[in-house]
N, C-alpha and C positions, 0 to 999 in steps of 0.2 A: 046567448043562453049558455049558462054554465053547466058543465057536465056533472052528474051526481058523483059524490065522493064515496067510493066503495070502502067498506070496513076492512081493516087489515086483519088478516088471519095469522095467528101465531103458529109458527111451524115448530113442532116439538123436536128437540135435538135428540138424535139417537143416543141411547144409553151406552156409555163407555166406562170401562173399569179403569181405575187409577193404577199406577205402577205398583203401589203397595198392595192393592187388592189382587192384582194379577200374581204378584209374588206369593201372597198368602195362599191363593188357590193352587199354585204350582207346588208349594210346600206341602199342602194337605194331600195332593195327588201323589207326590213322591212318598210321603209317609204312609199313605194307604197301600201303595204297591209294596213297600218294604214289609209292612205288617202282614199283608196277604201272602207274600212269598215265604215269610218266616213261619206263619201258621201252617201253610201247606207243607213246607219242608219238614216241620216237626211231625205233622200227622202222617206223612208218607215215609218217615224214617230216612230222610235224605241227610240228616245230620247225625252227630254222635248221640247215643242214648241219653247222655247227660244234658243235652241241650233241651231246655223247656220250650213250650209253645209260646207264641206271643200273648195269647189269652191268659195263660198261667202267669206270665211275667207281669202283665198289666194288673192282674188281680193282686199279686204280691206287692207290686209298686204302690197300689192304692192302699193296701194294708199298712205299709210303712209310713206313707205320708199323711194318712188320716189320723194317726196317733204317734206323732214324732217324739214325744217327750216322756215316754214311760221309762221307769227305772226299776228293774227287778234284780239288780246286782251289778258287779263290775263288768261282767261279760254279757249282760243282757239289758242293753239300753236302746232307747229309740234313736232314730236317725238324726233327730234334731240335736240331741246332746252330743252325738258324735261329730256333727258338723260344727257345733260351737267350739268343741275342743280343737278340731283341725283349724278352724278360722282363727282362733286365738294364737296358735302356733305360727300360722302363716303371717298374721299381722305383726307379731313380735319379730319374727325373723326378717320380714320385709322391711320393717322400721329400722332394725339394726343395719341391714344392708344399705338402705337409703341414707342413713345418717353417716355412713362411711363414703358412699359413692358420690353424693352431691358435693360435699366440701372438697374431696379429692379431685372430682371432675372440674370444679372451679379452679383449683390450683393448677392443674396441668393444662387447662384451657387458657390460663393467663400467661403461662411460661412455656415457650417452645422447648427449652432445655429440659424442663421437668416432663413434658409430654414425651419427648424422645427417650428419656430415661425410664419412664414407667411403661411405655408401650410394649416392650418385650415381656414384661410380667403379665400384662393383660392378654396378649396373644397366646401365651403358654397356658395360663390358668383358665381362660374363658371356655375352651372346648372340653374341659374335664367333666366327666359324668358325675352326677350327684352320688351315684353308688360308690364311686371311688373315694369320695370325701367321708363317707360314713365310718369306715374303720379308723381313719385318721381322727375324726371327731371323737369317737369312743375312746381312742387311746389318749387323746389330749384332755378331754373333759371328764371321762369316766362317769357319764351320766346320760341316759338316753334322751331325756327331755332337752337338755342343753345341746346334745348332739343334733337333734332335729332342728333346733333354732340355728345352729352353726351351719348346717347343710343348706337350709333355706336362704340364709343370709349370703353365703359364699357363692351360691349359684344364681341368685337374683340380682347381685350387685352390678354385673357387667353392662346390661343395657342402659341402666341409669347413668353409670359412670361414663360410658362412651357418648351417650347423647348429651350429657351435661358438658363434657369437654368440647364436643362439636358446636353446641349452641354458644358457649362462652367465646370460643376462638373465632367464631364467624359473625360476631356482632358488627353491624354496619360501622365502618370507620368514621363516617360523618357524625354519628352520635357521640363517639369518643372525642372527636375534635371539638364539638360544641361544648361538651362538658369541660374540656381542658381550657377552652377560651373563657368560660364563665368562672374559672378558678376552682372547680370542684376538686376535692381531695380524692385520692385513690379509693378510699373506703366509700365515700359518697357516690363516686362514679360506679362502683361495683353494685351498691344497693339500688341506686336510682336509675341506672342506665343498663348495665350489663345483665343483671339478673332478670329484670322485666323483659328484655329483648330475648334472652335465652329460655324464658319460662316455657314456651310451647315445646321446645326440644326436651327440656327436663321432664315435663309431664308425659311426653310421648315415651321417654325411657322408663318412667315409673309404671306406665300402662303395660309395657312389655314385661317389666320385672315382676309385677303382681301376677301375671299369667304364669310365668316360670315358677314363682313361689308356690302357687296353687298346684301346679303340675308336679312339683318335687315332693309335696307333702305326702302323697300316697306312697311313694317309694320309701320315704323316710320312716313313715309309721309302720309299714310292713316289716322293716328290718329292726327298728328299735322297739317295736311292740307297744304295749300300754293300752291306749284307746285312740279313737279318731276313725275317720272313714277309711284310711289306709289299712289300719289294723283290722277293721270290720271286714274289708274285702278278703284279706288273708284268712281270717277266722271262718268266714262263710265258705271259702274254698275248702278248708279242712273239713267242714261239715257237708260239703258237696251240695250247697244251696245256691245253684246257679242263678235262680231268679233274684235272690238277694244281692248277688254280685252285680247283675245287670241293673238292678235298682240303684245300687251305689254309684255305678258308672253314670247313669242318667242324672242323678242328683249332683254328682261332681261336675258334670258338664253344665248343668243349669246354673250352679253357683259360679263357675268360671265365667259363664256368659254374663251374669249379673255384675261380677267384679269388673269385667272388661267394659261394660256399658257405663258403670259409674265413673271410671277413669276416662272413658270417651267423652262423657258430659263435661268433666273437669277440663279436658284438653280443648274442647270447643269453647268453653267459657274463657279460658286463658287466651286462646287465639282471638276471640271476639273482643276481649278487653284490650288486647294489643292493637287491634284495628281502630279502636276508638282513640 
């Protein structure tokens, strides 16, 4: 006699949060604590009288981002127009710097003599503050717009230059031996072997450089004037509108995060293509 088959009972798995969900909850918790401390500190006069409360700042932040493209004159524009002006300068300056850094990095990566000759210039100029370049740029170019581009280019050039040199000089020797065996010319070896192998390093340098370029734009626009988010920060400080300054800081940070994510995706794409 066979024993009866008992029906299987599905056991529900306990609900668990993913790492991303846990990170999001922790982020919201930290943000809530910061906002609560900020609001209480402002209400209890723990900060300077100039410091607004969190609620006032959030209200002003919403006002700026809900209508970003108004234009009531040269000194009264929405945050969207200011961002576009700053982004245009950053992209132009970053492009100029990259157009210099990548070819120069390839050159010194291919030649040990050139690398040793150029290295002292890199080590001397790399740590110079963008504020030190501004008066030199104004003296040479005699134009505030061109000076801003000059400062962005000269300060963002170094990560791309160094990473390109490192990537080119550290290409696997076996790749070069295979290309030489197949009779590839130096130019074809550079295009088909060296640059694809060095691409992840180059893009990594570009990712760092765009962050530096966006960092520098605020200081450049504060000193050269005109328009843009940097000039907006200085102008709002002169008007003692701290909520607008904090709004600008948040917007600058969010745009910087977006730029980093874009280059991060490009870096992952290049690395994935190399693995294929």
